[in-house]
N, C-alpha and C positions, 0 to 999 in steps of 0.2 A: 504494500500500500504506500504510494508515494506521497499522499497527503497525510497530515497529522490528525487523527481522529479526535484527540484531546482538543486541538485548536478549533475544529469545526463545531464541536459540542460547546466550547466556550463562546463561540459566535452564535449559539442557539440558546437564548436565555431559558427557555422552558425546560431544557435538559437538566438545569440545576434545581428545578422545583419538584422533581420526582415525576413529572408528566412523561408518559410514554406515548409518542405520537406515531401511530400506524395508519394515519389517514392522509398520507401524502398524495394519493391519487384524487383526493377531494380538494384539499388545500394544504400545502406544506407549511412549514414554519420559516418565516423570513430570517435570514442571518442579520446580525446587528448592523453591518454596513448598509444593507438594503433598507432596513427600517429607519436608520438614521438619515439616509439620503431623502427619504420621503418626508420625514419630520423637518429636515432642514429647509426643503422647498416650501412646505406649508407655513413654516415660521416666516420665511422671506415674504410670502404672499401677505401674511398678517402684518409684517413690518413696513413693507413699501408698496403693496398693491399687486394684484394678480398679473396685470399686463407687464408691469415693471419687473416682477420676479421672473416672468417668462423671458424677457429680454436679457436680464442679468444671467440667467442660466441657460442661454441658448446653446452653448457648447455642450453642456451635459445632455440636453434634449437631442441634439444632433448625434451625440455619441451612441444613443440607443440604436440608430439605424445600422451603424457599423457592428455593434455587438450582436444584433439579431442576424445580420448577414453572416457573420462568422459562425454563429450557432447552427446554421442550416446549410452552409456552403454556398450561399448566394451572394448578391451584390447589394450594396446599400440602397440603390435606386429601385430595387425590386421588393423593398420592404415597406409595409404600411402598418402604422400603429393603430390597433382597433381595441375597443373596450373589453372584448372577450373573444374566445375562440369561436363560439357559435356565430357571433355577428361577423367575424372575419370570414368564416366559411360561407355565410349567407351572401356576403358582398360579391363573391365571385360566382357562386351558384346561381343567384338571381340576375347576374349580368348576362347570362346566356339568353338569347331571344328564342325561348322555347316555342315549339310549334306542334300541332297535332301529329302524332306518330313518332316524334322523337323518343329515343329510348335512353334510359339512364341505367347503367350497369353498376350494381353494388353487391354487397355481401349480406349474409344473414345476421352478422354481428355488428352491423353499422349502428351508430349512436342514435338514440331516439329523436333528438332534434333534427338530425339529418333525415331520418325516415319521415318525420312530419313534413319536412320541406319537399321531399320527393312526392309524397301523397298530395300535397297542396298543388304542386306544379302539374301533376297528373290530372287533378280535378279541374284546374283552371285552364290549362292549355291543351289537354288531351295527350300529354306525354305518357309513356309507358315505363314502368319500373321493372327491370329484370334483376332478380336476386339470385346470385350464384350460390350453389350449394357448398357445404363444407366438405373437405376431404376426410379421410378416416381419422386424422389427427385432431380435427376440429377447426383447423384454419380454412380460409377460403380455398376452394379447389381451383387452381389456376387454369388447368386444362378445361374444366367445365365452364369457367368464366369466359375463356376464349371462344368456346363453342357457342356461347350465347350472343356473340357479336354479330350484328347485321349491318347492312348499309345505312340503317337509320340510327345506329348507336351514336349518340351525340356526346356522351360523357361517361368516363369510368370514374367512380367515386368510392373511395375505400377508407375505412378507419384503420389506422396503423395498429394501435393497441386498443382494443375495445375496453369499455368501462369496467367489465368484469370478465373473469375467466382466465386471466393471466397470459393469454396467448399473444404472440406477435405475428400479425399477418405478414405474408411474404410480399411486401410492397415492391421490392426490387424486381421480382419475377413478374408481377403484374405490370410494372413499368415497361418491361421489355415487350409485353403483349400490346400495351397501349402504343408504344412507338412503332411497332411492326405494322399496326393497322392505322396509324395516323390519327388516333383518337385522343383528345385532351384528357388529362388525368389529374384529379383533385384528391389530395391526401389530407385526412383529418389526423394531425399529429399531436392532438391535445395531451395525450399521456406519454408521448415519446420524447419530445424535445426537452432536454434537461435530464432525462433518465438515461438515454443511450446516445451514442454518436449518430448524428443525422447529416446526410449529404444529399441534397436534392438531385444532383447529377447522378449519383449512384442509384437513387430511387427511380429516377426517370420520370418524375412528376412535373407538371406544369404549374401547379398551384398547391400551396400547403398552408394550413392554418394551425395555430396553437394558442395556448393560454399562458399567462404569467404565473398564476397562483399555485400550480401543481408542482411538477418536478423541477421547474426552473427556480422555484422558491422566491418568486416575485410577489408584488402586491396584488390583492384582489382588484377586479375592475380593469385588468390589463390583458393584452394579448397582441398577437401580430399575424399578419398575412404576408406570405411570400408569393409573388407571381413572376414567372419566367419572363424575361424582357420581351421576347417575341410575342407574348400573349397579352401584355398590358394594354396595348392600344386596340386589340381585338375585342376587349371586354368593356362595355360601358356600364358603370356601376348603376344599381337600381335607383339610387338617389344621389344628387350632387349638391354641393354648397359652394360658397365663395372661397373655399380652400381647395376643393377638388377641381374647380373650373374657374375661368375668368370670364366676366361679362364684358365682351369686346365691343358690342354695339347694341342698340336697342333690342334687336331680335337675334342677336348672335352670342354664342359662347364658345370658349376654347377649353377643352378638357385637358388636364395635365397629362404629360407624356410618361411620367414615372408612376410607381405604384401608389404614391400619395393621392392619386385620384380616388382611391378607395377609403380615404380617411375623412373625418369630420374636422371642421375648423376648431370647434370647442372639444377639449378632451381633458383627461385627468393628467395634468402636467407633472404633478408630483409622482404619480404612479409610473408615468413614462420614464422619468429619471430613474426611479427605483427598479424598473424592469431592466433598464440598461445595466445598472449596477449588478443586479442578480445574474444576468447573462455573463458579465465579465467575471463575477465571482465563481461561477460554475466552470468557466473555461480555465480560470486560474488554478483550480484544483486538478483539472484534467478529466474530461468527460469519459475517456476510455477507462481511467482508473476508478472513478466513482461508479461507473456501470459495472465493472467487475465486482465491486463490493456489493452493490445492489443484488446482482445475480446470486452471489454466494449467500447472502442473508436470506433472500427469498426462497432459495432452494432448501436451506436448512429448516426454515419455518414450514414449508410445504411438506417436507419429509416427516417432520415431527408431528404435525397435525394429522397426517395420513395414518400414523400409528396409534392415534387415540381411539379408544372404543367408541363406536357410534358416529364418528366424524367422517364426512365425505369431503374430499377436496375436489373442486369442480374445474380446476385449471386444465386448459387444453392447448393444443398446438405443438408443433415440432420444437419451437423455441418459446421460452416463457420469460416473463418479466418480473418486476417487483410487486405485482398485484397478485394476491393470493385470496381466492374465494372458497368458502367452505360452509357446511351446515352440520348440525348435530341432531341425530335422531331424537325425537320427543322434546326438543327444546327450540323455541322460535328464534329466528335470527335477531329480532328486536330484544328478546330477553338476554341473549348473549351480549349484544351491544351494551345494554344497560348494566349488566354485571361488570363488564370490562370498564365502563365509564366510572362506576363506583370505586374502582381500583386505579383510577387515573390513567387508563389505557384507552386511547382514542382509536376507534375503527368506524366503519360505516356499514350500511347494508345496501345491497343491490336488489331492486325489484323488477318486475316485468315491465314497468313503465320505462325503464332505461334501455333494455335490449329485449324486447318482447319475443322475437323469433328465437333468439339465443336461449332464453330461459325456458321457453315452451318446449324446446327440444330436450332440455335437461329434465323437464317435468318437475320443476321446483319453483315455488312461488317467490322465494327470496333467499339471499345468501349473505353471509357475513363477508365483508371485504376488508382485509388487512393489507396495507400497502407500505412497504418499507422504503427507507431512503438511506443514503450512505452514512448519515449521522446516527442511525440506530445501532444498537449493540446486541451481542449475543445474549447478554443478561436480560435485556428487554424482551427478546424472543422467549426466553424461558418463563418470564412472568406471564406473558400472554398464554403460552401453552398450559401452564399450571391452572390458570383461571378457566380456560375452556374445558380442561379435564374436570374441574369441579362443578361445572354448570349442569343443573338437572331440573 
């Protein structure tokens, strides 16, 4: 481990209070430098005014675009700051001029907000949603996905790491299919940026969305969108303002040529600075190194839970991530979550509202979701395991 665990835990104040945080796939804990950067900008707004604070911190605000580009292997002009991952995803999805008969190709485990958007577009414009089946490991079946492509397939859209189940979808293999057939490719990387190394060229996608609050360890109310340069001017955002476009004449506008056409003029400036600091913080530790630790911790927890009487671990896929989902016979997921909370252990639960098709296939109504990060310890894993063992 090239980074110092003691240091990152000192940078995470809650670690000193006895709190055990296994809800990093929901919202992780901000490191001190990230938290302080947000406080500093808010204080400056209080001291000198919002517009003035923005002008004074313009270099920090611009730094965000470089940090985000490094995080995904893109260019700063391909980055847009958006208030969350869902809205970032929406800004490109709804930028397509959908027509009757257009086909959207996705997977069974795609996120609920994305599914809702597919259904809305299908109802409003007459588009068709094609859902590729899973392979025997539980991840999207790439060969079956390719067989679903027709001359009306307008978009391939895939969630990299679904919200539950632990699996990592083979987005790079899907990217090769998308390029082979010349179909634009949108990746929801909400759970993967910050957790594992990401390179948009290796993935082969044209658009990618993510959030700040999860594995990046940034502030809530932040996220970003990456759009490949060749696609930026092909996509007109579903709405524009005087930041995204210029009013050039009484009846004329000119839309920005960079990815900031997908942004709003008004935004969470303190959060934008904090997100840039969080991205730099993660890069400074080494994403490959922290990913190795996340994998080690999650596999240890997965193995230990699977050995407990009555516990079923639901994680699938050839490759698995820091998200572990499980249930225990005769004990509701909500009861397990409550018991853990009483002992200062944070987890969440996943229900059918989040990934309906995925959970229906497992024939389970809800699961406990524990999501580890690099600052967690083996002793914390033991505390969770002992508590689940005692649940009845």
